[in-house]
Backbone bond lengths (Angstrom), bond angles and torsions (degrees), N, CA, C in turn:
res aa  C-N    CA-C-N  psi(-1)  N-CA   C-N-CA  omega(-1)  CA-C   N-CA-C  phi
1 M - - - 1.429 - - 1.549 110.78 -
2 F 1.316 115.55 -41.94 1.449 118.53 -178.51 1.540 111.52 -66.39
3 F 1.305 115.72 -33.09 1.444 119.22 -178.72 1.548 109.16 -72.77
4 A 1.335 118.64 -27.82 1.460 119.27 175.06 1.509 110.69 -69.68
5 V 1.316 118.43 -42.31 1.463 122.46 176.66 1.511 109.11 -64.30
6 F 1.304 117.05 -41.70 1.480 121.91 178.14 1.518 110.05 -60.88
7 A 1.322 117.83 -42.15 1.454 121.84 -178.56 1.553 110.93 -68.13
8 I 1.329 114.79 -40.93 1.475 118.81 179.37 1.523 109.93 -65.25
9 A 1.326 116.94 -42.14 1.466 119.43 179.42 1.531 110.71 -66.27
10 L 1.320 116.92 -38.78 1.477 119.94 176.75 1.527 110.17 -64.35
11 Y 1.302 116.14 -39.89 1.477 120.76 174.53 1.521 111.46 -57.31
12 G 1.361 115.52 -45.07 1.457 119.73 -179.85 1.505 112.34 -63.60
13 V 1.319 117.33 -38.18 1.477 121.37 178.31 1.530 112.05 -67.35
14 V 1.310 116.74 -41.14 1.448 121.50 -173.77 1.531 112.27 -83.47
15 I 1.311 118.51 -43.33 1.437 122.20 -167.94 1.546 114.68 -96.06
16 K 1.325 118.75 -40.69 1.440 120.68 -172.99 1.517 111.05 -67.72
17 P 1.337 117.86 134.16 1.467 121.54 -177.57 1.526 114.24 -83.76
18 N 1.321 117.57 -19.45 1.456 121.11 -177.93 1.484 110.50 -77.51
19 I 1.336 117.69 129.99 1.458 122.10 -176.12 1.525 111.48 -66.24
20 V 1.322 119.47 -38.37 1.456 122.07 -179.99 1.553 109.52 -66.19
21 K 1.296 117.61 -37.87 1.482 120.64 178.05 1.520 109.40 -67.14
22 K 1.347 117.83 -35.94 1.426 121.16 177.06 1.529 110.43 -65.82
23 I 1.308 117.07 -40.43 1.478 120.08 179.08 1.530 109.71 -63.41
24 I 1.359 117.14 -46.11 1.438 120.30 -179.24 1.545 110.41 -62.30
25 A 1.326 116.49 -42.60 1.461 120.10 -179.17 1.543 110.66 -66.02
26 L 1.329 116.31 -35.80 1.504 119.17 177.37 1.536 109.45 -67.98
27 S 1.292 118.23 -37.32 1.503 120.56 176.01 1.515 110.54 -64.46
28 I 1.308 116.32 -43.19 1.498 119.09 179.09 1.550 109.97 -65.92
29 L 1.328 116.41 -37.35 1.431 120.54 178.02 1.538 111.42 -61.53
30 G 1.318 117.19 -44.39 1.471 120.87 177.67 1.528 112.04 -65.33
31 D 1.325 115.47 -40.72 1.477 118.54 -179.66 1.536 111.00 -65.29
32 T 1.348 115.17 -38.16 1.460 118.08 178.48 1.547 111.20 -67.24
33 A 1.295 115.90 -41.62 1.470 118.12 176.00 1.517 112.62 -60.82
34 N 1.348 117.35 -38.70 1.433 120.84 177.87 1.510 111.05 -65.98
35 T 1.332 116.83 -39.15 1.453 119.47 179.28 1.533 111.44 -65.10
36 I 1.299 116.04 -40.32 1.472 120.32 177.65 1.520 110.02 -63.56
37 I 1.298 120.29 -39.38 1.453 122.78 179.96 1.540 108.89 -67.47
38 I 1.316 118.00 -39.88 1.467 120.49 178.52 1.538 109.48 -63.25
39 F 1.304 118.06 -43.44 1.458 120.40 -179.01 1.521 111.87 -68.16
40 L 1.323 116.32 -32.29 1.477 119.44 176.74 1.514 111.74 -68.67
41 G 1.338 117.42 -30.05 1.460 121.64 -179.10 1.525 113.74 -90.94
42 Y 1.293 117.28 1.94 1.491 121.16 -177.86 1.518 109.54 -76.08
43 R 1.300 116.10 138.77 1.434 122.67 -179.46 1.523 108.53 -119.00
44 T 1.312 116.45 129.54 1.488 120.12 179.25 1.515 110.02 -97.17
45 V 1.314 114.94 92.01 1.476 120.18 174.56 1.538 106.65 -124.75
46 A 1.298 116.53 164.15 1.493 119.85 -176.87 1.530 112.26 -60.69
47 K 1.287 115.95 -55.32 1.483 121.14 -179.87 1.513 108.80 -129.91
48 P 1.311 117.70 90.73 1.472 117.51 -178.53 1.520 111.73 -68.31
49 L 1.321 114.77 145.50 1.445 121.35 -179.90 1.530 110.96 -114.79
50 P 1.318 115.60 153.39 1.465 117.67 171.52 1.515 110.59 -71.59
51 P 1.321 119.00 151.69 1.452 120.31 -175.61 1.542 112.64 -78.43
52 I 1.331 115.14 63.63 1.463 121.70 -178.45 1.517 106.80 -124.64
53 F 1.314 117.09 133.20 1.469 120.33 177.81 1.526 110.02 -71.26
54 P 1.329 118.81 124.42 1.470 120.26 -176.96 1.534 112.13 -76.12
55 E 1.311 117.19 -22.08 1.485 120.86 -177.93 1.519 108.10 -129.49
56 R 1.301 115.29 163.72 1.458 120.17 176.74 1.520 112.84 -82.96
57 T 1.287 116.92 -14.65 1.464 120.89 177.93 1.534 108.86 -89.55
58 F 1.297 115.73 137.70 1.456 121.48 -178.59 1.495 110.81 -106.00
59 S 1.317 116.65 75.58 1.452 119.12 176.71 1.520 111.13 -84.12
60 K 1.331 114.27 164.10 1.442 119.71 -177.24 1.536 111.83 -64.55
61 D 1.332 116.59 -36.25 1.470 120.53 179.60 1.532 110.57 -65.37
62 V 1.306 117.74 -43.57 1.460 120.48 179.97 1.482 111.04 -63.60
63 L 1.352 117.58 -43.54 1.445 120.46 178.27 1.527 113.17 -63.16
64 E 1.330 117.31 -41.53 1.468 119.91 176.95 1.497 112.98 -64.41
65 M 1.335 116.78 -38.57 1.465 121.33 178.91 1.561 109.46 -66.62
66 L 1.316 116.49 -41.74 1.443 119.45 179.71 1.522 111.43 -67.90
67 L 1.301 117.05 -40.26 1.485 119.02 -180.00 1.510 112.60 -68.48
68 S 1.299 117.20 -28.86 1.467 119.11 -178.52 1.517 113.45 -87.83
69 R 1.353 118.19 -21.14 1.482 118.25 -174.52 1.495 113.87 -122.54
70 T 1.305 121.51 -5.62 1.431 119.91 -177.57 1.521 109.89 -84.35
71 V 1.308 113.94 156.51 1.476 122.63 178.60 1.524 106.69 -91.21
72 D 1.328 116.68 138.56 1.455 121.50 178.39 1.527 109.56 -74.31
73 P 1.319 117.90 118.55 1.487 120.24 -177.73 1.520 115.23 -79.56
74 T 1.334 118.30 -10.26 1.446 120.80 -176.91 1.529 113.55 -61.91
75 P 1.336 120.25 -48.57 1.471 117.71 177.48 1.539 113.17 -60.24
76 Q 1.340 115.74 -36.88 1.465 118.20 -179.86 1.531 110.97 -65.56
77 V 1.319 116.94 -40.40 1.443 119.78 -179.72 1.552 110.67 -68.80
78 L 1.317 115.87 -39.23 1.472 119.46 177.56 1.533 111.00 -64.02
79 V 1.308 117.07 -38.60 1.474 120.35 -179.07 1.552 111.56 -70.77
80 I 1.323 115.97 -39.91 1.458 118.54 177.55 1.529 110.08 -63.10
81 T 1.329 116.59 -42.47 1.457 120.78 176.17 1.521 111.17 -62.22
82 A 1.331 116.46 -44.07 1.481 119.76 179.07 1.498 113.34 -64.67
83 I 1.327 118.11 -33.41 1.455 122.43 178.11 1.506 109.52 -64.84
84 V 1.317 117.70 -45.78 1.449 121.93 179.08 1.523 111.54 -62.83
85 I 1.330 116.62 -44.52 1.459 120.82 179.84 1.542 109.49 -65.79
86 N 1.367 118.12 -41.42 1.445 120.68 178.17 1.512 111.49 -63.76
87 M 1.312 119.11 -36.04 1.443 120.96 176.23 1.522 112.37 -65.45
88 A 1.323 114.96 -42.12 1.497 118.17 179.33 1.504 110.67 -66.67
89 V 1.324 117.81 -41.14 1.476 120.68 179.81 1.520 110.74 -65.57
90 T 1.336 116.45 -40.57 1.473 120.17 177.36 1.507 112.29 -63.71
91 A 1.318 117.39 -40.13 1.468 120.78 175.88 1.511 111.64 -63.42
92 L 1.302 116.22 -42.40 1.464 121.37 177.80 1.536 111.46 -62.70
93 L 1.312 115.86 -46.65 1.474 120.12 178.95 1.512 112.95 -64.40
94 A 1.343 115.84 -36.72 1.499 118.94 177.38 1.556 108.14 -64.98
95 F 1.300 117.43 -42.27 1.452 119.55 177.11 1.525 111.56 -60.70
96 L 1.335 116.36 -45.20 1.436 119.55 177.73 1.546 113.41 -63.96
97 A 1.306 116.56 -34.43 1.466 120.53 176.49 1.511 110.55 -65.17
98 I 1.338 116.20 -40.83 1.492 120.14 177.12 1.512 109.35 -61.67
99 Q 1.352 118.19 -43.46 1.446 120.84 -178.82 1.538 111.70 -67.85
100 V 1.300 117.85 -37.20 1.472 121.29 175.66 1.496 109.79 -62.44
101 Y 1.316 118.21 -43.23 1.455 121.76 -179.86 1.550 110.10 -65.93
102 R 1.311 116.80 -38.95 1.475 118.67 177.84 1.537 112.32 -65.64
103 L 1.302 117.01 -38.27 1.458 120.16 -177.00 1.528 112.63 -80.30
104 Y 1.330 117.72 -40.12 1.460 120.45 -171.17 1.518 112.65 -111.88
105 G 1.321 120.00 -14.90 1.434 121.11 178.07 1.511 114.78 76.83
106 T 1.333 116.93 10.89 1.451 121.21 178.42 1.547 109.85 -148.60
107 L 1.329 114.45 158.23 1.473 119.33 175.30 1.521 110.86 -112.15
108 D 1.311 116.64 8.29 1.473 121.36 176.06 1.549 109.58 -79.18
109 F 1.314 114.99 118.82 1.453 121.17 -175.28 1.536 111.60 -62.34
110 R 1.342 116.16 -36.60 1.462 118.86 -178.40 1.530 110.75 -69.27
111 K 1.315 117.54 -36.89 1.460 119.55 178.88 1.504 111.96 -69.10
112 V 1.332 115.69 -37.01 1.464 120.52 176.59 1.529 110.73 -61.84
113 I 1.313 116.24 -42.81 1.482 120.46 177.64 1.508 112.24 -62.61
114 K 1.354 116.76 -40.03 1.458 119.73 177.20 1.509 112.47 -67.50
115 M 1.346 117.30 -36.94 1.464 120.86 177.93 1.525 111.05 -67.37
116 R 1.323 117.31 -34.57 1.450 121.70 179.39 1.523 112.39 -74.02
117 G 1.327 115.36 -18.98 1.470 118.86 179.88 1.517 114.81 82.36
118 W 1.322 116.12 22.81 1.466 119.70 179.39 1.485 107.14 -84.30
């Protein structure tokens, strides 16, 4: 299912001529990638624990229990970072879309290219 949403978002980024639709598709593409990363980092254990040492002593039993039941924080950190970057990129692209509309009076990428003479 995620790959279908990913493919549709990629289609929107590549094929759609409207800049706003491209921005929305790019946002959906990033959200889908984040969801896939979260699902890849999911661990199915009975009672998952946060990766925090419960005691100050580092015995072998405590380490084995933590390694078998803790959730890996790396995918979560990567996704939080990606969300912030995606928000900044979306804000920048929205600003650029506003500027393109002010200069050319359209948000159609093909018309902008024709007006530029490329």
